[in-house]
C-alpha positions in Angstrom: -46.7 19.4 -6.3 -43.5 21.5 -6.3 -42.8 20.6 -2.7 -43.1 16.9 -3.5 -40.5 17.2 -6.3 -38.2 19.1 -4.0 -38.6 16.4 -1.4 -37.8 13.7 -3.9 -34.8 15.6 -5.2 -33.5 16.1 -1.6 -34.1 12.4 -0.9 -32.3 11.4 -4.0 -29.3 13.6 -3.1 -29.2 12.2 0.4 -29.3 8.6 -0.8 -26.5 9.4 -3.3 -24.4 11.0 -0.6 -25.1 8.1 1.8 -23.9 5.6 -0.9 -20.8 7.6 -1.5 -20.0 7.8 2.2 -20.5 4.1 2.7 -18.2 3.4 -0.2 -15.5 5.7 1.3 -15.9 4.1 4.7 -15.6 0.6 3.3 -12.4 1.7 1.5 -11.0 3.2 4.7 -11.8 0.1 6.7 -9.9 -2.0 4.2 -6.9 0.3 4.4 -7.0 0.2 8.2 -7.2 -3.6 8.3 -4.3 -3.9 5.9 -2.2 -1.4 8.0 -3.0 -3.4 11.1 -1.9 -6.6 9.5 1.3 -5.0 8.3 2.0 -3.7 11.8 1.5 -7.2 13.2 3.9 -8.7 10.6 6.4 -6.0 11.3 6.4 -6.8 15.0 6.8 -10.5 14.3 9.7 -9.8 12.0 11.3 -7.5 14.6 10.9 -10.3 17.2 12.6 -12.8 14.8 15.5 -10.5 14.2 16.0 -10.0 18.0 15.9 -13.8 18.5 18.6 -14.3 15.7 20.8 -11.6 17.2 20.6 -13.2 20.7 21.6 -16.6 19.3 
């Protein structure tokens, strides 16, 4: 009976940790996507500035 309670507690902790890690991963993926979008916009802006300087 004690082993069963221990197993349930371990399982509960692992599920909690898994949920926390998934949440953190989701947050980091959103930050990465935003950063990538900003880099693309920055490159486009730089290209526009270069075009205006050449004109």
